[in-house]
C-alpha positions in Angstrom: 0.0 0.0 0.0 1.3 3.4 -0.9 0.6 6.8 0.6 1.4 10.5 0.0 4.1 11.6 2.4 4.1 15.0 4.2 6.9 16.9 5.9 4.9 16.7 9.1 5.0 12.9 9.1 8.7 12.7 8.7 9.8 15.6 10.9 13.6 16.1 10.9 14.1 13.2 8.5 12.4 15.3 5.8 15.3 17.7 5.9 17.5 14.9 4.4 14.9 13.3 2.2 14.3 16.5 0.3 18.0 16.8 -0.6 18.3 15.7 -4.3 21.7 14.0 -3.8 20.6 11.9 -0.8 19.7 8.3 -1.6 19.2 6.7 1.8 18.3 7.9 5.3 19.0 5.2 7.9 18.5 5.1 11.7 20.1 2.3 13.8 18.5 3.1 17.1 21.2 5.5 18.1 22.7 7.4 15.1 21.1 8.8 12.0 23.2 7.9 8.9 22.8 9.7 5.6 24.0 8.4 2.2 24.7 11.2 -0.3 25.9 10.7 -3.8 28.4 13.6 -3.4 29.3 13.6 0.3 29.3 9.8 0.8 27.9 8.3 3.9 28.0 10.3 7.1 26.4 10.6 10.6 23.9 13.4 10.8 24.1 15.7 13.8 20.4 15.3 14.7 19.4 13.1 17.6 16.1 11.3 17.4 14.2 11.1 20.6 12.1 8.1 21.6 9.0 10.3 21.4 9.9 11.2 17.8 10.4 7.5 16.9 7.1 6.6 18.5 5.2 9.3 16.6 7.0 8.6 13.3 6.3 4.8 13.4 2.7 5.5 14.5 2.2 7.9 11.5 3.6 5.4 9.0 1.6 2.4 10.4 -1.6 4.5 10.2 -0.8 5.7 6.7 -0.7 2.1 5.4 -3.3 0.7 7.9 -0.9 -1.8 9.4 0.0 -2.6 13.0 3.5 -2.2 14.3 4.1 -3.9 17.6 5.8 -7.0 19.1 3.5 -9.3 17.2 3.9 -7.4 14.0 7.6 -6.4 14.3 8.4 -5.4 10.7 6.6 -2.5 9.0 7.1 -1.8 5.3 5.5 1.1 3.4 6.0 2.8 0.1 5.3 6.3 -1.2 5.8 7.2 -4.9 9.5 7.9 -4.3 10.3 6.3 -1.0 10.7 2.7 0.2 10.4 2.5 4.0 11.4 -0.4 6.2 11.1 -0.3 10.1 12.0 -3.1 12.6 10.5 -3.1 16.0 12.8 -2.8 19.1 11.4 -6.1 20.4 13.6 -7.8 17.8 16.2 -5.0 17.1 18.3 -5.0 20.3 19.9 -1.7 19.3 16.5 0.0 19.1 14.0 0.8 16.4 15.7 0.4 13.0 14.6 2.6 10.1 15.7 2.5 6.5 14.3 4.9 4.0 15.5 4.5 0.4 14.7 7.1 -2.2 13.7 6.1 -5.8 13.0 9.5 -7.5 11.0 9.8 -10.7 14.1 10.9 -12.5 17.1 9.2 -14.1 20.0 10.7 -12.2 22.6 9.8 -14.9 23.2 11.2 -18.4 25.9 10.7 -21.0 27.9 13.8 -20.1 27.8 13.1 -16.4 28.8 9.5 -16.9 31.8 10.4 -18.9 32.9 13.3 -16.7 32.4 11.1 -13.6 34.5 8.2 -15.1 31.5 5.9 -14.9 32.8 4.1 -18.0 34.8 4.8 -21.2 33.1 6.4 -24.1 33.4 3.4 -26.5 31.8 1.2 -23.8 28.9 3.6 -23.4 28.4 3.8 -27.1 28.4 0.0 -27.3 25.8 -0.4 -24.6 23.5 2.2 -26.1 23.7 0.3 -29.4 22.9 -2.9 -27.5 19.6 -1.3 -26.3 18.9 -0.1 -29.9 19.5 -3.6 -31.1 17.1 -5.1 -28.6 19.4 -7.1 -26.3 18.7 -8.5 -22.9 20.5 -7.0 -20.0 21.3 -8.2 -16.5 22.6 -5.5 -14.1 24.6 -7.0 -11.3 26.1 -5.6 -8.1 25.9 -5.5 -4.4 23.0 -3.8 -2.6 23.2 0.0 -3.1 25.7 -0.2 -5.9 23.4 1.6 -8.3 22.0 -1.2 -10.5 18.5 0.3 -10.8 19.9 3.8 -11.6 22.0 2.3 -14.3 19.0 0.4 -15.8 17.0 3.6 -15.7 19.6 5.4 -17.7 19.7 2.8 -20.5 16.0 2.6 -20.6 15.9 6.1 -22.0 17.2 4.8 -25.3 14.3 2.4 -25.9 12.1 3.8 -28.8 8.9 5.2 -27.3 6.7 3.2 -29.7 8.0 -0.1 -28.3 5.8 -1.2 -25.4 7.6 -1.6 -22.1 6.1 -3.5 -19.2 7.7 -3.1 -15.8 7.2 -5.6 -13.0 8.2 -4.5 -9.4 7.2 -5.0 -5.8 8.3 -1.4 -4.9 7.9 1.0 -7.7 11.4 2.4 -8.4 11.8 2.4 -12.2 9.2 5.1 -12.9 9.5 4.3 -16.6 6.4 6.3 -17.7 7.5 9.5 -15.9 11.2 9.3 -17.0 10.1 8.6 -20.6 7.0 10.7 -21.2 4.9 9.7 -24.2 6.3 6.1 -24.2 4.0 3.1 -24.4 4.3 1.5 -21.0 2.4 -0.6 -18.5 3.6 -0.7 -14.9 2.7 -3.8 -12.8 3.1 -4.2 -9.1 3.3 -7.6 -7.5 1.9 -8.5 -4.1 -0.3 -10.9 -2.3 -2.1 -13.0 -4.9 -0.1 -11.7 -7.8 3.5 -13.0 -7.8 6.4 -12.1 -10.1 5.8 -15.3 -12.0 2.1 -14.4 -12.4 3.0 -11.0 -13.6 5.5 -12.3 -16.2 3.0 -14.7 -17.6 0.2 -12.2 -17.7 2.6 -9.7 -19.5 2.9 -11.9 -22.5 -0.7 -11.3 -23.4 -0.2 -7.5 -23.3 1.9 -7.3 -26.5 5.2 -6.2 -24.8 8.4 -5.5 -26.7 10.3 -5.1 -23.5 9.8 -6.8 -20.1 11.6 -5.1 -17.2 11.8 -7.0 -13.9 13.1 -4.9 -11.0 15.1 -7.8 -9.5 15.3 -11.5 -9.9 15.5 -13.3 -6.5 14.0 -16.7 -7.0 12.2 -19.1 -9.3 10.6 -16.3 -11.4 13.9 -16.2 -13.3 12.6 -19.3 -15.2 9.5 -17.5 -16.4 11.6 -14.5 -17.3 13.9 -16.5 -19.5 10.9 -18.2 -21.1 9.5 -14.8 -22.1 12.9 -13.6 -23.4 13.1 -16.7 -25.5 10.0 -15.7 -27.4 11.7 -12.5 -28.7 10.6 -10.2 -25.9 13.6 -8.0 -24.8 14.3 -7.0 -21.2 16.3 -5.8 -18.3 16.6 -7.1 -14.8 18.9 -6.6 -11.8 20.5 -9.2 -9.6 22.8 -9.4 -6.5 26.1 -10.4 -8.0 29.9 -9.8 -7.4 31.2 -11.1 -10.8 29.4 -11.4 -14.1 31.0 -14.8 -14.7 29.0 -16.1 -11.7 25.7 -15.2 -13.3 24.8 -18.7 -14.7 25.6 -20.4 -11.3 23.6 -17.7 -9.4 20.6 -18.2 -11.6 20.8 -22.0 -11.4 20.9 -21.8 -7.6 17.6 -19.8 -7.6 15.7 -22.7 -9.2 13.7 -25.3 -7.2 14.3 -28.0 -9.7 17.9 -28.7 -10.6 17.2 -31.9 -12.6 17.3 -30.0 -15.8 20.2 -27.7 -14.9 22.2 -28.3 -18.1 19.3 -27.2 -20.3 18.6 -24.2 -18.1 22.3 -23.2 -18.2 22.2 -23.3 -22.0 19.2 -21.0 -22.0 21.0 -18.5 -19.9 23.8 -18.3 -22.4 21.4 -18.1 -25.3 18.9 -15.5 -24.0 20.9 -13.3 -21.7 23.0 -11.1 -23.9 24.7 -8.5 -21.8 26.0 -8.7 -18.2 27.1 -5.6 -16.3 28.6 -5.3 -12.9 28.2 -2.0 -11.1 30.5 -1.1 -8.2 30.4 1.5 -5.5 33.8 2.8 -4.2 34.6 5.4 -1.6 37.3 8.0 -2.5 39.8 9.3 0.0 37.7 12.5 0.5 34.7 10.4 1.5 32.7 10.8 -1.7 31.1 7.8 -3.4 31.9 6.8 -6.9 29.8 4.4 -8.9 31.2 2.9 -12.0 30.9 0.0 -14.5 33.4 -2.5 -13.3 32.7 -5.4 -15.7 31.0 -5.9 -19.0 30.5 -9.2 -20.8 28.4 -11.0 -23.4 27.0 -14.4 -22.9 26.9 -16.7 -26.0 25.7 -20.2 -26.8 27.7 -21.3 -29.8 26.7 -24.7 -31.2 27.4 -26.9 -28.2 29.6 -24.5 -26.3 28.7 -21.8 -23.7 31.1 -18.8 -23.8 31.6 -15.6 -21.9 33.2 -12.7 -23.8 34.8 -10.3 -21.2 35.1 -6.8 -22.6 35.6 -4.7 -19.5 37.5 -5.7 -16.4 38.2 -3.4 -13.5 36.5 -0.6 -15.4 38.8 -0.8 -18.4 37.9 -1.9 -21.9 40.3 -4.8 -22.5 38.8 -6.5 -25.6 36.5 -5.6 -28.5 35.8 -9.2 -29.5 32.0 -9.8 -29.8 30.1 -13.1 -30.2 29.1 -13.9 -33.8 25.4 -13.8 -32.9 25.7 -10.4 -31.3 27.4 -9.1 -34.4 24.5 -10.5 -36.4 22.0 -8.9 -34.1 23.7 -5.5 -34.5 23.6 -6.0 -38.3 19.9 -6.7 -38.3 19.4 -3.3 -36.7 21.7 -1.6 -39.2 24.5 -1.1 -36.7 27.8 -1.7 -38.5 30.1 -0.1 -36.0 29.1 -1.3 -32.5 31.6 0.9 -30.7 30.2 4.0 -32.5 26.8 5.6 -32.0 25.1 7.3 -34.9 22.9 9.5 -32.7 25.5 10.3 -30.1 25.6 14.1 -30.6 21.8 14.2 -30.7 21.5 12.3 -27.5 23.9 14.7 -25.8 22.0 17.7 -27.0 18.8 16.1 -25.6 20.5 15.6 -22.2 20.2 11.9 -22.3 
């Protein structure tokens, strides 16, 4: 259940939530921690009283019509741009734990900012934009908070507006329709009685060109690969620390491992692009997010191959799988590391 937040409900927390560069506001029972794209992570000077915590949790529980007590010790709530998680002190020995994550209806990244911020090298960025234009399937990997969703939101801007996009999320973070006004999109939200697998299967009857799953966590990955195998394109995110581990990570999500070999082959055939996003702290405390790894997965006759192009943030190879080259060719892209509309995209602020 979502609700419309007000400054009165959030009190002093609102002072940080309203800062555009703040991504997370967290309270551990003693200190208030702020995550800021520019400043990094720091302890705020504000001290939260027990009375404030009591009023705040009461306001949130009332807003979503849910109880928050010893018997109901986890409270979760969403607004349009906030995802709130609160743990009751009966199970949090350090005191009430509050995590507020921001998911603004904007794409924070653009081409100019990515290049100036050393997010990735220019040929890599051009290649990935071409991959979107060629209708390839992306998996964005990384640790929690690395910036997987923000990276996905950036590349979604290059999908032609006439191609229908269906997003599937439990907490609405992609905001595809607002970031891409005028685009043909359907936003689905899973919940009780409507699982990720249900949503994926229902989506196929809605004439999608793209199917975006906010995150794969479990057996829904099987349904996602089935839909991608029909020619539907898509993005998803996953917790991962190396793109080469993706096939094993997906296989471990499945309940039935009897057909693991066939499933592994489908991963290499229908997942095209693997990205690993990392977050690093500089000496001055600022946080830098960057593209650490890029690979292509390929099923070639009876062999499964991974083509690593970027390692440690550096383009080390330009070798592309034969099928990927063909896919570029079918979309009229002859030079994958060059982008025909590059200057146009920059002028538009993409």
